[in-house]
C-alpha positions as CSV (number, residue, x, y, z in Angstrom):
1,M,161.1,142.2,100.7
2,A,159.1,140.4,98.1
3,V,156.4,141.6,96.3
4,I,153.3,139.4,96.1
5,G,152.6,138.9,92.3
6,E,156.1,139.5,91.4
7,G,157.9,136.2,91.6
8,A,158.5,136.1,95.0
9,A,160.2,132.7,96.5
10,G,157.8,130.1,96.5
11,G,155.4,131.6,93.6
12,P,152.5,134.0,93.7
13,R,150.4,131.2,95.2
14,R,152.4,130.5,98.1
15,S,153.2,134.0,98.8
16,G,149.8,135.2,98.6
17,R,148.7,132.4,101.2
18,A,151.5,133.6,103.7
19,A,150.4,137.2,103.4
20,F,146.6,136.5,103.7
21,G,147.6,134.4,107.0
22,F,149.3,137.5,108.4
23,I,146.5,139.6,107.5
24,F,144.3,137.2,109.2
25,A,146.6,136.8,112.3
26,T,146.5,140.7,112.2
27,A,143.1,140.7,112.6
28,L,142.9,137.9,115.1
29,M,145.6,139.7,117.3
30,N,143.7,143.1,116.9
31,S,140.0,141.6,117.9
32,I,141.6,139.7,120.7
33,S,143.3,143.0,122.1
34,F,140.0,144.9,121.8
35,G,138.2,142.0,123.2
36,L,140.5,141.8,126.3
37,I,139.3,145.8,127.0
38,I,135.4,145.2,126.8
39,P,134.9,143.9,130.3
40,V,137.3,146.3,132.0
41,L,137.1,149.7,130.1
42,P,133.7,150.6,131.7
43,N,134.8,149.8,135.2
44,L,137.8,151.8,134.6
45,I,136.2,154.8,133.7
46,K,133.7,154.1,136.9
47,A,137.0,154.3,139.1
48,F,137.9,157.5,137.5
49,T,134.5,158.7,138.5
50,G,134.5,157.6,142.1
51,G,132.4,154.8,141.7
52,D,129.2,157.0,140.2
53,T,127.7,154.4,137.7
54,A,125.4,157.1,136.0
55,Q,128.2,159.2,135.2
56,A,130.3,156.3,134.1
57,A,127.6,155.6,131.7
58,E,127.5,159.2,130.5
59,W,131.3,158.9,130.0
60,N,131.2,155.6,128.3
61,V,128.8,157.0,125.8
62,V,131.5,159.8,125.2
63,F,134.1,157.2,124.4
64,A,132.0,155.2,122.2
65,V,131.2,158.0,119.9
66,T,134.8,159.7,120.0
67,W,135.9,156.2,118.7
68,G,133.3,155.9,116.1
69,A,134.3,159.6,115.2
70,M,138.0,158.6,114.9
71,Q,137.0,155.8,112.6
72,F,135.0,158.2,110.4
73,I,137.7,160.5,109.8
74,C,140.8,158.4,109.7
75,G,139.3,155.4,107.9
76,P,139.6,157.2,104.4
77,L,143.0,158.9,105.3
78,L,144.6,155.6,105.7
79,G,142.9,153.8,103.3
80,L,143.8,156.5,100.4
81,L,147.4,156.5,102.0
82,S,148.0,152.9,101.4
83,D,146.8,153.3,97.7
84,R,149.6,156.0,97.4
85,I,152.5,154.2,99.5
86,G,151.6,150.7,99.7
87,R,149.7,148.8,102.4
88,R,152.9,147.3,104.3
89,P,154.0,150.9,105.7
90,V,150.4,151.9,106.9
91,L,149.9,148.5,108.5
92,L,153.0,148.6,110.4
93,V,152.8,152.1,111.7
94,S,149.1,151.7,112.5
95,I,149.8,148.2,114.6
96,F,152.9,149.7,116.3
97,G,150.6,152.8,117.1
98,L,147.9,150.8,118.4
99,A,150.4,149.3,120.9
100,L,151.3,152.6,122.2
101,D,147.8,153.6,122.6
102,F,147.2,150.5,124.8
103,I,149.9,151.6,126.9
104,I,148.8,155.3,127.2
105,I,145.3,154.0,128.5
106,A,147.1,151.6,130.9
107,V,148.9,154.3,132.6
108,A,146.1,157.1,132.2
109,P,146.2,159.1,135.6
110,N,142.8,160.8,134.8
111,L,139.8,160.3,132.4
112,M,141.2,163.0,130.0
113,W,144.1,161.0,129.5
114,L,142.2,158.0,129.1
115,L,140.2,159.9,126.3
116,V,143.3,160.8,124.7
117,G,144.3,157.1,124.5
118,R,140.9,156.0,123.3
119,I,140.9,158.9,120.5
120,L,144.6,157.5,119.3
121,N,143.0,153.9,119.7
122,G,140.5,154.9,117.1
123,M,142.8,156.6,114.6
124,T,145.0,153.2,114.5
125,A,142.0,151.0,114.6
126,A,141.0,152.8,111.4
127,S,143.7,150.3,109.8
128,F,141.1,147.7,109.2
129,A,140.6,149.6,106.3
130,T,144.2,149.1,105.1
131,A,143.8,145.3,105.9
132,G,140.6,145.0,103.9
133,A,142.5,146.3,100.9
134,Y,145.4,143.8,101.5
135,V,142.7,141.2,101.3
136,A,141.5,142.5,97.8
137,D,145.2,142.8,96.4
138,V,146.0,139.1,97.4
139,T,143.0,137.4,96.4
140,P,141.3,137.0,92.9
141,P,137.9,138.4,92.6
142,E,136.0,135.2,92.8
143,G,137.6,134.2,96.1
144,R,137.5,137.4,98.1
145,A,133.9,136.4,99.6
146,K,135.5,133.4,101.0
147,A,138.7,135.7,102.2
148,F,136.4,138.2,103.8
149,G,134.4,135.4,105.5
150,W,137.6,134.4,107.0
151,M,138.5,137.8,108.1
152,G,135.1,138.1,109.9
153,S,135.7,135.0,111.7
154,A,139.0,136.5,113.1
155,F,137.0,139.0,114.5
156,S,134.7,136.4,116.0
157,F,137.4,134.4,117.6
158,G,138.9,137.4,119.1
159,F,135.5,138.2,120.8
160,L,135.1,134.7,121.8
161,I,138.5,134.9,123.6
162,G,139.2,138.4,124.5
163,P,136.3,139.0,126.9
164,A,136.9,136.2,128.7
165,V,140.7,136.5,129.2
166,G,140.2,140.4,129.9
167,G,137.6,139.9,132.4
168,A,139.9,137.4,134.5
169,L,142.8,139.5,134.2
170,G,140.8,142.5,135.3
171,D,140.0,140.9,138.4
172,I,143.6,140.9,139.3
173,D,144.1,144.4,138.2
174,L,141.8,146.6,135.9
175,R,144.9,148.0,134.0
176,L,146.4,144.7,133.4
177,P,144.3,143.8,130.3
178,F,145.7,147.0,128.4
179,Y,149.3,146.0,129.1
180,V,148.7,142.5,127.6
181,A,146.6,144.0,124.5
182,A,149.6,146.2,124.2
183,G,152.2,143.3,124.3
184,L,149.7,141.4,121.4
185,A,150.0,144.4,119.3
186,L,153.6,145.0,119.8
187,V,154.3,141.1,118.7
188,N,151.9,141.6,115.7
189,G,154.0,144.5,114.6
190,L,157.3,142.8,115.1
191,Y,156.1,139.9,113.3
192,G,154.8,141.9,110.4
193,L,158.0,144.0,110.4
194,F,160.0,140.7,109.4
195,V,157.4,138.9,107.5
196,L,154.9,140.9,105.7
197,P,155.3,141.4,101.9
198,E,154.1,144.5,100.0
199,S,150.8,143.6,98.2
200,L,150.5,146.5,95.9
201,P,153.5,147.1,93.7
202,P,154.4,150.8,92.6
203,E,152.7,150.4,89.2
204,R,149.3,149.7,90.5
205,R,149.4,152.6,93.1
206,T,147.6,155.8,92.9
207,K,149.9,158.8,91.1
208,S,149.1,161.3,94.1
209,F,147.7,161.7,97.6
210,D,144.6,164.0,97.1
211,L,143.3,165.5,100.7
212,A,139.9,166.1,98.9
213,R,139.8,162.4,98.5
214,A,141.3,161.5,101.9
215,N,138.3,163.4,104.1
216,P,135.3,161.4,105.0
217,L,133.0,163.2,102.5
218,G,135.4,163.2,99.8
219,S,136.2,159.5,100.2
220,L,132.4,158.8,100.1
221,R,132.2,160.2,96.4
222,L,134.1,157.3,95.3
223,L,130.7,155.4,96.1
224,R,128.9,157.7,93.5
225,S,131.2,156.8,90.6
226,H,130.6,153.4,90.2
227,P,127.4,151.6,89.2
228,D,125.5,150.3,92.1
229,L,128.4,150.9,94.6
230,L,126.4,153.6,96.3
231,G,123.8,151.2,96.9
232,L,125.7,148.5,98.0
233,A,127.5,151.1,100.4
234,T,123.9,151.8,101.8
235,I,123.4,148.1,102.3
236,G,126.7,147.8,104.2
237,L,125.8,150.9,106.3
238,L,122.3,149.5,107.1
239,F,124.0,146.2,108.3
240,Q,126.4,147.8,110.2
241,L,123.9,150.0,112.1
242,A,121.7,147.0,112.8
243,H,124.7,145.2,114.2
244,T,125.2,147.6,116.9
245,V,121.9,146.8,118.6
246,L,123.2,143.7,120.5
247,P,126.2,145.3,121.7
248,A,124.4,148.3,122.7
249,I,121.5,146.7,124.8
250,F,122.1,143.0,125.0
251,V,123.4,143.2,128.7
252,L,120.2,145.3,130.0
253,Y,117.7,143.3,127.6
254,T,118.6,139.6,128.6
255,G,119.0,140.6,132.2
256,Y,115.7,142.7,132.3
257,R,113.5,140.2,129.9
258,Y,115.0,136.7,131.1
259,G,116.6,137.6,134.5
260,W,119.8,136.2,132.8
261,S,123.1,136.4,135.2
262,P,126.4,137.7,133.8
263,S,127.7,134.1,133.2
264,T,124.5,133.1,131.3
265,M,124.8,136.3,129.1
266,G,128.6,135.4,128.5
267,L,127.7,131.9,127.5
268,A,124.9,133.2,125.2
269,M,127.5,135.4,123.6
270,M,130.0,132.5,123.3
271,A,127.4,130.3,121.6
272,T,126.4,133.2,119.0
273,G,130.3,133.7,118.4
274,V,130.7,130.1,117.8
275,A,127.9,129.8,115.2
276,G,129.3,132.8,113.7
277,V,132.6,131.1,113.3
278,V,131.4,128.1,111.9
279,V,129.5,129.9,109.2
280,Q,132.5,132.2,108.5
281,T,135.0,129.5,108.0
282,L,133.2,126.4,107.1
283,L,130.2,127.7,105.1
284,V,131.0,130.9,103.3
285,G,133.4,129.5,100.6
286,P,131.3,126.6,99.3
287,V,127.9,128.4,99.8
288,V,129.3,131.6,97.6
289,A,130.8,129.1,95.1
290,R,127.0,127.6,94.7
291,I,124.8,130.7,95.1
292,G,127.0,133.5,94.0
293,E,127.9,136.8,96.0
294,R,124.6,138.2,95.5
295,G,123.1,134.9,96.7
296,A,125.2,135.1,99.8
297,L,124.1,139.0,100.4
298,M,120.7,138.0,100.2
299,L,120.8,135.1,102.5
300,G,122.5,137.1,105.0
301,A,120.2,140.2,104.9
302,A,117.1,137.7,105.1
303,A,118.6,135.6,107.9
304,G,119.5,138.7,109.8
305,A,116.2,140.2,109.6
306,I,114.7,137.1,110.7
307,G,117.2,136.4,113.5
308,F,116.6,139.9,115.0
309,A,112.9,139.4,114.6
310,W,113.0,136.5,116.8
311,Y,115.2,137.9,119.5
312,G,112.8,140.6,119.7
313,F,109.8,138.3,119.9
314,A,111.3,135.4,122.2
315,P,109.5,135.7,125.3
316,T,111.9,133.2,127.2
317,G,115.5,132.7,127.3
318,L,115.3,129.1,125.8
319,L,113.6,130.1,122.7
320,Y,115.9,133.4,122.3
321,L,118.8,130.7,122.2
322,A,117.1,128.9,119.6
323,G,117.3,131.6,117.3
324,V,121.2,131.6,117.4
325,P,121.4,129.3,114.3
326,V,119.2,131.4,112.1
327,F,121.1,134.4,113.5
328,A,124.3,133.0,112.5
329,L,123.4,132.8,108.8
330,M,123.8,136.9,108.9
331,N,127.4,136.4,108.3
332,F,127.0,135.4,104.8
333,L,126.1,139.0,104.2
334,M,129.4,141.0,104.4
335,P,131.5,138.3,102.6
336,G,129.1,138.7,99.7
337,L,128.9,142.5,100.0
338,Q,132.6,143.0,100.0
339,G,133.2,140.6,97.0
340,L,130.7,142.6,95.0
341,M,132.2,146.2,96.0
342,T,135.6,145.3,95.4
343,R,134.9,144.0,92.0
344,R,133.7,147.6,91.1
345,V,137.1,149.3,91.7
346,A,140.4,149.4,90.2
347,P,143.3,148.1,92.5
348,D,144.8,151.5,93.1
349,Q,141.0,152.4,94.4
350,Q,140.8,149.5,96.9
351,G,142.4,151.3,99.9
352,Q,140.0,154.2,99.3
353,L,137.1,151.7,99.0
354,Q,137.9,150.3,102.4
355,G,138.4,153.7,104.0
356,A,134.9,154.8,102.8
357,N,133.5,151.4,104.1
358,Q,135.2,152.3,107.5
359,S,133.7,155.9,107.7
360,L,130.3,154.3,107.4
361,Q,131.0,151.9,109.9
362,G,131.9,155.1,112.2
363,I,128.9,156.6,111.4
364,A,127.1,153.3,112.7
365,S,129.1,153.2,115.8
366,M,128.3,156.8,116.6
367,A,124.5,156.5,115.9
368,G,123.7,152.8,116.6
369,P,124.2,153.1,120.6
370,A,122.3,156.2,120.8
371,L,119.5,155.1,118.4
372,F,118.8,151.6,120.1
373,G,119.7,152.3,123.5
374,L,117.2,155.1,123.6
375,T,114.4,153.1,121.9
376,F,115.2,150.4,124.7
377,A,114.9,152.8,127.5
378,W,111.6,154.3,125.8
379,S,110.3,150.8,125.4
380,I,110.6,149.7,128.9
381,R,109.5,153.1,130.7
382,H,106.2,152.3,128.4
383,A,106.1,148.8,129.3
384,D,102.8,148.7,130.7
385,Q,100.9,150.5,127.4
386,L,103.4,149.1,125.0
387,Q,104.5,145.7,126.1
388,A,107.5,145.4,123.4
389,P,110.8,145.2,125.5
390,G,112.3,144.0,122.1
391,L,111.3,147.2,120.0
392,A,114.8,148.2,119.2
393,I,115.7,144.8,118.2
394,Y,112.7,145.1,115.8
395,L,114.1,148.2,114.4
396,A,117.4,146.2,113.8
397,S,115.2,143.6,111.9
398,A,113.7,146.4,110.0
399,L,116.9,148.1,108.8
400,L,117.9,144.6,107.7
401,V,114.3,144.3,105.7
402,V,115.5,147.6,103.9
403,A,118.6,146.0,102.7
404,L,117.2,143.1,101.6
405,I,114.7,145.0,99.3
406,L,117.7,147.3,98.1
407,G,119.7,144.1,97.6
408,T,117.2,143.1,94.9
409,R,118.2,146.2,93.0
410,V,121.8,146.8,93.3
411,A,123.3,143.3,94.2
412,R,124.4,142.4,90.6
413,P,128.0,141.3,89.3
414,P,129.5,144.1,87.7
415,A,129.1,144.0,83.8
416,T,132.7,144.7,83.2
417,A,135.7,144.5,85.2
418,P,137.3,147.9,86.3
419,A,140.4,149.3,84.6
420,A,143.7,147.7,85.8
421,A,142.3,144.8,87.3
422,R,144.6,142.3,86.1
423,A,145.4,138.7,87.1
424,R,145.8,138.3,91.1
425,P,147.7,136.1,93.2
426,V,145.5,133.1,93.8
427,L,145.4,132.0,97.6
């Protein structure tokens, strides 16, 4: 298997494009796989509880927190492992493991087995950290914001397609979407087995696997070791935390405030997804080229703060939808942030960096649903006095205001390139 940047057939440029194409396809198929199960997993849990909605809701929280915890624990481990042995083996084991995890969930005879499958699913889904490191390997620093924008669009595309297909399959059989998701992961793994080249040559790998750096707290020490990296990571955590508000309360919020039906909610989600894809695929590249990664981060934080505030204020469904174009500009934040962060670490630390970011995402996945769900519940219980059903969404807006303020201090290009950051293959 040819190594990217080491004279592969067709040259570094062609090899780099092919490798990024696989990583994009991986992210797309993985996000479709996860999207497939979104509409059916709560109903499968409900079936195991004998139709008890309250008990199913409690179990759903347990599953969500457990999945986030696995991201928190395993993201750094897989990221650092990819720095030591290369990206390819970690990605392939994770993708094939994901297929197995979906099968376990599909055949689970009770809630405990379903939880086991969800634990394994969270562990293998932490391979997104390795995929992010792969992108940094095959992309020059000046092109990373655009590349991460495309990676973000893969998730948006997947969540446009997945829930609709998963809902239709779930109407046939609640377990069918999990088999289809397993099939997608298996095809993805087989494709990578025969096509995917290694992106990190031996001379650029870390020399040892240090368990002290592989645990979540150890991995986070990397964020304190480079100027402004911890501040940038804090911006990422604030963004990830704010981003959980709509998954946590969107259905309940729009149903309570606007009386939307499930089909209307689905159309609104699709509109938001389409707008996000347009920004990520068509606008991130040229806008970052014009205003830089710092400008993209600041634009995304400001737009997200305004967009969330708009959603929280909108008294009608039509006004809510009018905020979609503004909210979509929030998709500039993560490409700009990732571009700035990857410039601050050496090639043999890219996996550790992405693992640390995955841990922060795990923290947000655990804390966000509880924070926003409880805030929303409190706001509607006190509706007579407070009259602020959008309080939880205002809170998300405030988090991005803090991120914007922090960005004015830490979102600067590094003064010097990190050690060992030599010529990169160009996409």
